[in-house]
PLY file of the C-alpha trace (Angstrom):
ply
format ascii 1.0
element vertex 291
property float x
property float y
property float z
element edge 290
property int vertex1
property int vertex2
end_header
-206.10 52.32 -110.72
-204.81 52.74 -106.94
-206.91 50.53 -104.31
-206.18 51.67 -100.64
-206.76 53.47 -97.96
-207.24 57.13 -97.32
-207.04 58.66 -93.80
-206.42 61.64 -91.71
-202.73 61.46 -90.62
-201.89 64.02 -87.34
-198.26 64.09 -87.57
-196.19 64.81 -84.64
-192.78 66.02 -85.21
-190.30 65.55 -82.53
-186.89 65.82 -81.74
-186.24 64.36 -78.58
-187.16 61.10 -76.48
-190.93 61.31 -75.70
-191.25 61.44 -71.78
-194.23 59.35 -70.12
-196.38 61.30 -68.15
-195.21 64.78 -68.92
-194.93 67.15 -71.61
-192.78 66.70 -74.50
-192.41 69.49 -77.30
-193.37 68.63 -80.61
-195.13 70.37 -84.21
-198.27 68.85 -84.78
-200.31 69.02 -87.89
-203.26 67.31 -89.49
-203.09 66.44 -93.61
-204.43 64.06 -95.77
-202.69 60.44 -95.59
-202.91 56.57 -96.18
-200.62 54.48 -98.23
-202.75 54.01 -101.34
-204.00 57.80 -101.46
-200.60 58.99 -100.78
-199.15 56.89 -103.67
-202.17 58.09 -105.88
-201.38 61.65 -104.91
-197.91 61.25 -105.94
-198.76 59.49 -109.21
-200.88 62.71 -110.39
-197.75 64.64 -109.22
-195.63 62.69 -111.95
-198.29 62.85 -114.77
-200.00 59.71 -114.36
-203.95 59.59 -114.79
-204.86 57.88 -111.83
-207.88 56.80 -109.58
-208.63 55.65 -106.21
-210.91 53.40 -104.74
-211.08 53.89 -101.02
-213.83 54.47 -98.38
-214.57 57.10 -95.90
-216.75 58.25 -93.45
-219.69 60.88 -94.40
-217.99 63.21 -91.88
-215.89 66.69 -92.61
-212.95 65.07 -92.43
-213.71 62.50 -95.30
-215.03 65.51 -97.52
-211.60 67.29 -96.97
-209.87 64.44 -97.84
-211.50 63.81 -100.91
-211.17 67.09 -101.78
-207.35 67.47 -100.99
-206.89 64.71 -103.74
-209.22 65.72 -106.26
-207.18 69.23 -106.02
-204.14 67.14 -106.60
-205.56 65.44 -110.07
-206.78 62.37 -108.36
-210.04 61.02 -109.94
-211.62 59.54 -106.33
-213.76 56.82 -106.92
-214.25 56.93 -102.63
-217.48 56.21 -101.12
-218.49 57.95 -98.06
-220.53 55.82 -95.65
-223.13 57.41 -93.58
-222.47 57.12 -89.55
-218.70 55.70 -90.21
-215.76 58.06 -89.01
-212.66 58.59 -91.63
-209.66 56.70 -90.42
-207.04 58.43 -88.49
-203.43 57.79 -87.77
-201.25 59.32 -85.36
-197.57 59.68 -86.79
-194.77 59.84 -84.58
-192.02 60.94 -86.73
-188.39 62.09 -86.13
-185.83 62.50 -89.21
-184.72 58.81 -88.66
-188.17 56.99 -88.03
-191.81 56.84 -87.63
-194.12 54.97 -85.32
-197.90 54.91 -86.56
-200.86 54.92 -83.74
-203.98 53.77 -86.30
-207.81 53.78 -86.31
-208.46 52.47 -89.57
-212.33 53.50 -89.50
-213.84 53.29 -92.58
-211.28 51.89 -94.52
-212.68 48.57 -93.18
-215.63 49.69 -95.22
-214.24 48.68 -98.86
-216.97 47.26 -100.56
-216.41 44.41 -103.45
-219.47 46.35 -105.22
-217.89 49.40 -105.38
-214.48 48.13 -106.42
-216.13 46.38 -109.11
-218.11 49.58 -110.11
-215.05 52.04 -110.32
-213.07 49.25 -112.66
-216.36 49.08 -114.19
-216.38 52.75 -115.17
-212.53 52.86 -115.87
-212.45 50.88 -119.33
-208.89 52.70 -119.96
-207.11 51.52 -116.82
-203.87 49.59 -117.55
-202.23 48.91 -114.21
-203.81 48.14 -110.67
-201.47 49.44 -107.59
-203.08 47.82 -104.56
-201.93 48.69 -100.76
-201.60 45.73 -99.05
-203.79 47.39 -96.04
-207.02 46.32 -97.17
-205.67 42.72 -97.30
-204.25 42.44 -93.75
-207.80 43.38 -92.10
-210.54 40.95 -92.34
-213.08 43.27 -92.81
-211.57 45.08 -95.85
-210.29 41.77 -97.41
-212.72 41.24 -99.73
-212.70 44.63 -101.29
-208.80 43.63 -101.75
-209.74 40.31 -103.49
-212.19 42.16 -105.77
-209.68 44.44 -106.83
-207.20 41.47 -107.87
-209.91 39.63 -109.26
-211.06 42.75 -111.64
-207.49 43.22 -112.36
-206.54 40.06 -113.53
-210.13 39.36 -115.74
-209.18 42.38 -117.31
-205.38 41.32 -118.47
-204.39 44.41 -116.38
-200.57 44.57 -114.56
-200.49 44.38 -110.76
-198.41 45.66 -107.96
-198.95 45.49 -104.50
-197.34 47.22 -101.72
-196.50 44.82 -98.41
-197.90 47.99 -96.18
-196.58 47.05 -93.09
-194.67 44.41 -90.96
-196.50 44.46 -87.73
-199.85 43.32 -89.45
-198.25 41.27 -91.78
-196.98 39.03 -88.82
-200.58 38.88 -87.41
-201.71 37.69 -90.71
-198.73 35.66 -91.31
-196.48 35.46 -94.50
-198.07 32.07 -96.13
-200.92 33.79 -96.05
-200.60 37.05 -97.76
-198.01 35.67 -100.51
-200.65 33.01 -101.44
-203.18 36.17 -101.55
-200.87 37.89 -103.93
-199.38 34.89 -105.69
-198.72 35.85 -109.47
-198.80 39.56 -109.10
-196.25 41.40 -111.60
-194.61 43.30 -108.60
-194.55 43.17 -105.03
-192.87 46.10 -103.04
-191.53 45.76 -99.77
-189.33 47.61 -97.11
-186.68 45.85 -95.19
-188.73 44.93 -92.26
-191.64 43.84 -94.64
-189.31 41.36 -96.38
-187.88 39.98 -93.53
-191.19 38.70 -92.30
-192.48 37.49 -95.50
-189.00 35.67 -96.74
-187.72 35.24 -93.07
-183.87 36.51 -91.88
-181.28 37.02 -94.58
-179.75 39.72 -96.99
-181.98 41.93 -98.47
-181.07 40.12 -101.72
-181.57 36.54 -100.20
-184.78 37.79 -99.25
-185.90 39.16 -102.65
-184.70 36.08 -104.43
-187.03 34.01 -101.64
-190.09 36.71 -102.64
-189.59 36.47 -106.47
-191.14 32.71 -106.20
-194.15 34.63 -105.56
-193.95 37.48 -107.99
-192.80 38.22 -111.27
-190.53 41.08 -110.02
-189.84 42.19 -106.68
-188.44 45.19 -105.18
-187.12 45.86 -101.88
-186.69 49.05 -100.53
-184.01 49.97 -98.39
-184.12 53.75 -97.70
-181.49 55.78 -98.26
-179.49 52.87 -98.98
-181.48 52.34 -102.06
-183.28 49.27 -103.53
-183.65 46.01 -104.98
-184.72 44.54 -107.78
-185.44 41.07 -108.22
-186.74 39.58 -111.47
-187.99 35.75 -111.52
-185.43 34.73 -113.83
-182.87 35.71 -111.66
-181.68 39.04 -112.71
-180.67 41.44 -109.79
-180.18 45.16 -110.15
-179.22 47.70 -107.23
-179.49 51.11 -106.79
-177.36 52.88 -104.25
-180.18 55.78 -103.38
-179.92 59.43 -103.14
-178.58 60.86 -100.11
-180.72 64.17 -99.24
-181.57 66.18 -95.56
-184.49 64.23 -94.13
-187.36 66.12 -92.63
-190.00 63.43 -92.16
-189.62 60.19 -93.73
-193.82 59.90 -93.36
-194.74 58.75 -97.32
-191.55 58.21 -98.97
-192.25 54.51 -99.85
-195.40 55.61 -101.15
-193.79 58.41 -103.57
-191.06 55.87 -104.29
-193.67 53.52 -105.52
-195.26 56.27 -107.39
-192.08 57.04 -109.46
-190.97 53.55 -109.76
-194.61 52.80 -111.04
-195.06 55.70 -113.45
-191.50 54.90 -115.12
-191.90 51.24 -115.48
-195.86 51.42 -116.65
-194.28 53.81 -119.39
-191.76 51.23 -120.57
-188.85 52.14 -118.49
-186.57 49.33 -117.40
-186.00 48.50 -113.70
-182.80 50.54 -113.21
-184.61 53.86 -114.71
-187.44 52.96 -112.68
-185.60 52.91 -109.56
-184.23 56.04 -110.35
-187.33 57.66 -110.91
-188.67 56.12 -107.52
-185.41 57.58 -105.89
-185.91 61.06 -107.06
-189.77 60.98 -105.71
-188.74 59.56 -102.42
-185.87 62.11 -102.18
-188.72 64.76 -102.75
-190.84 63.36 -100.01
-188.58 63.32 -97.41
-187.54 66.77 -97.72
-190.76 67.81 -96.47
-193.45 67.15 -93.76
-196.26 64.75 -94.64
-197.10 61.90 -97.01
-198.39 64.11 -99.93
-196.62 66.45 -102.32
-196.30 69.68 -100.98
0 1
1 2
2 3
3 4
4 5
5 6
6 7
7 8
8 9
9 10
10 11
11 12
12 13
13 14
14 15
15 16
16 17
17 18
18 19
19 20
20 21
21 22
22 23
23 24
24 25
25 26
26 27
27 28
28 29
29 30
30 31
31 32
32 33
33 34
34 35
35 36
36 37
37 38
38 39
39 40
40 41
41 42
42 43
43 44
44 45
45 46
46 47
47 48
48 49
49 50
50 51
51 52
52 53
53 54
54 55
55 56
56 57
57 58
58 59
59 60
60 61
61 62
62 63
63 64
64 65
65 66
66 67
67 68
68 69
69 70
70 71
71 72
72 73
73 74
74 75
75 76
76 77
77 78
78 79
79 80
80 81
81 82
82 83
83 84
84 85
85 86
86 87
87 88
88 89
89 90
90 91
91 92
92 93
93 94
94 95
95 96
96 97
97 98
98 99
99 100
100 101
101 102
102 103
103 104
104 105
105 106
106 107
107 108
108 109
109 110
110 111
111 112
112 113
113 114
114 115
115 116
116 117
117 118
118 119
119 120
120 121
121 122
122 123
123 124
124 125
125 126
126 127
127 128
128 129
129 130
130 131
131 132
132 133
133 134
134 135
135 136
136 137
137 138
138 139
139 140
140 141
141 142
142 143
143 144
144 145
145 146
146 147
147 148
148 149
149 150
150 151
151 152
152 153
153 154
154 155
155 156
156 157
157 158
158 159
159 160
160 161
161 162
162 163
163 164
164 165
165 166
166 167
167 168
168 169
169 170
170 171
171 172
172 173
173 174
174 175
175 176
176 177
177 178
178 179
179 180
180 181
181 182
182 183
183 184
184 185
185 186
186 187
187 188
188 189
189 190
190 191
191 192
192 193
193 194
194 195
195 196
196 197
197 198
198 199
199 200
200 201
201 202
202 203
203 204
204 205
205 206
206 207
207 208
208 209
209 210
210 211
211 212
212 213
213 214
214 215
215 216
216 217
217 218
218 219
219 220
220 221
221 222
222 223
223 224
224 225
225 226
226 227
227 228
228 229
229 230
230 231
231 232
232 233
233 234
234 235
235 236
236 237
237 238
238 239
239 240
240 241
241 242
242 243
243 244
244 245
245 246
246 247
247 248
248 249
249 250
250 251
251 252
252 253
253 254
254 255
255 256
256 257
257 258
258 259
259 260
260 261
261 262
262 263
263 264
264 265
265 266
266 267
267 268
268 269
269 270
270 271
271 272
272 273
273 274
274 275
275 276
276 277
277 278
278 279
279 280
280 281
281 282
282 283
283 284
284 285
285 286
286 287
287 288
288 289
289 290
């Protein structure tokens, strides 16, 4: 079960500095996005039965986003809210970095009742993966809390992705870590680890975060990833160097590959390798979903 955001990504690929006040040539495409939805799509691509709980507007964009996911094999427990607008993210991307301009729209309407109903309708679910985005906004936070509560009541394993460094700074590390304390797996990239654990090496940051989650994965992009366990065991994955077209969604794909392997009983080393394989596939295309 994945709980998170489902939006339209407007991906702006540019290979030169954006010039203010004039034209900059770019390649622009619109497609489905959202951290939760992307991870769900990559999980389906990896062969995992997966349900996405999310919110969209009752508009053409929302209907298109649901149809795309269903075509990729994702079961959608997605509510379309009348009068609301489906969220949109403008992704300014180069081969090395991406910057997000976000209008969450209907993502903020994630309803605890909808979350509980989706869990009740899915008796065979074994794992919850929660995108951090619902927790990072006051209006959608009750829905995120409902997902965590439902998973704990059912004895599911739980993973949380820290989502984004900027919103994490605004809510504060102490609050976020309090909300997710005790989860089985916390995923974050280097920037997010810096917000949550303070300055230091990725290994030191992962050790700090292991006080809050049983397992911590710090994603380091092309430099690989670190897996830290609460008992002190540390594993490193050196990463896979591949040509990069667009880094959008690479972390979401990495999470999907890692979760598919780990939930099927693979070791942390095998899970990191599986995550890196899907992450490498993601950066070789434009957009955050499987091509």
